[in-house]
N, C-alpha and C positions, 0 to 999 in steps of 0.2 A: 131091344132091337140092335141088330148088327148093321153098322154103317161102314162102307169102304170109302176111304179118302184117297184120291189120286190127284196127281198134278203133273204138269209139264209132259204131256204125251207127245207134243211136237210132231203130229201126224204119224206116229208109230202105232198104227192100228193093230199090228201083230201082237205087240206087248199089251196094249189096252184090252184086246180081245181075250188074251190069256188071263188077265186080272178079272175081267167080267165073267168068264167061264168059271173061274175059281169061286167068285162071289156067288154065282148061281148055284153051285154045288155045295156051298157052305152056309146057306141060310142068310146071306146078306140081303137086306131089304131095300137099302138105299145106297146110292153112290153120290158123293160130293166131289165134284171135279174143281180143283183150285186153279184152273186157268192154263193158258197156252195149249189149247186144243188144236187150233189153227184152221180147221176147215169144217164147214157144215156137213160134209160127207162123213167125217169121223163121228160127228154127233148123231147123225141119222142112223149110221150103222150100229153104233153103241146102243141106241134106244131100241133098235130092232132085236138085239140079242139079250139085253139085260131084262130079267123078269120083274124087277122092281122099278123104283123111281130114280132118275138121275137129275141132279141139279148142277148147273154150270155157272161159274163166274168168269168174267173176262180177264185175260192176261195181256201182257204187253205185246205178245205175238198174235193176238186174235183181232187183227185189223178189221176184218169184215163181219165179225160176229157181234150180235146185239144182246149182250148179257150185262147185268149189273156188275159193279166192281166188288160188291160185298153182299152177302145174304146172311140172314139170321133165321134159324128154324128152332122148333122145339120137338124133342123126341123123348118119350118116357120121362118127362119132367126135367130133362137136361136141356139147357139153353146153349145152342151151338151156333157159332158163327164161322164163316169162311170167306177168304179173299185170296187173290193171287199175290198181293203185295205185302211184304213183311211190315211195312210202316202202317198200313191200314189195319192189319191183323193186330198189331201191338196196341193201337188206339182202341180197337174193339175189346181187347183183353183188359185194358185199363178202365173201361167204361163201368165195370162193376155189375153189369147185367147178364154176363155170359159165364157158363161153366167151362167151356172149352172153345178154342178158336184154332182153325187150321189155315195154313197159307202155303204158297208154293214159291216160285220165282228163283230161289237159290239152288234148287235141285238137290239140296243136301238134307237128309233126314235130321230132324232136330226136335227136342222137347225141352220146355222150361216152364216155370210158373211165374206169372206176373200178377200181382195183386189178387191172389187166390184163384186165378184163372189159368188153366192149362193152355199153353200155346204150343202147337206142334206143326211140323212140316213133314209130310209123308215121303219126301224125296221126289224122284222123277221116274216116270214110266218109260221115257224115251231111251234111257241108257246112254245119254250124250256125255255126261261128266262123271257119273257114278253108276254103280249097278242099279238096274231098274228095281224100284221098290214102291210100295203103297202101304197104307195103314188100315187097320180095322179097329173100329171103336165099338165096344159092347156097352150100350147105355145102361143096361141093368146092372152089370158088374162094375161099371165105371173103369173098364180095362181097355187100354190102348196098346195094340201090338203092331210092330213093323213087320211087313212081309217082304221077303226078298224073292223077286219073281223067278229067278233061276232055281230056287229051292222048292217051288210049288210042285205038287204032284197032280 
């Protein structure tokens, strides 16, 4: 299964839509959004155009949105967790029960290993601090790729 991981869209639906369209065209079945979406309208619009399932967690900028701070799922026997906050993600990675954990908040793409668990940040889609990026995780190949939005065709 291919899963797109996005974070920190900060109401930039143009960039989020570009990532969703790429996901639809490239066999992505699920999107995990690591928070700072900011409005229900963005969520509603994203759900209308993405062909698969989108899961959201709450970020520090999501004042009026009612999402959990962390979610754990299983896909193709991979145990996956995601949160907006690095501190929560690190605790999840140290729990020993997950294969990979994603987080946002810092806007900076990052990957490391903590106690045999991969911990990764897909960067930001808003393009506020860095180039807009997101990640794609292939559960079968156990491959994680960073996608630079400006380089997508």
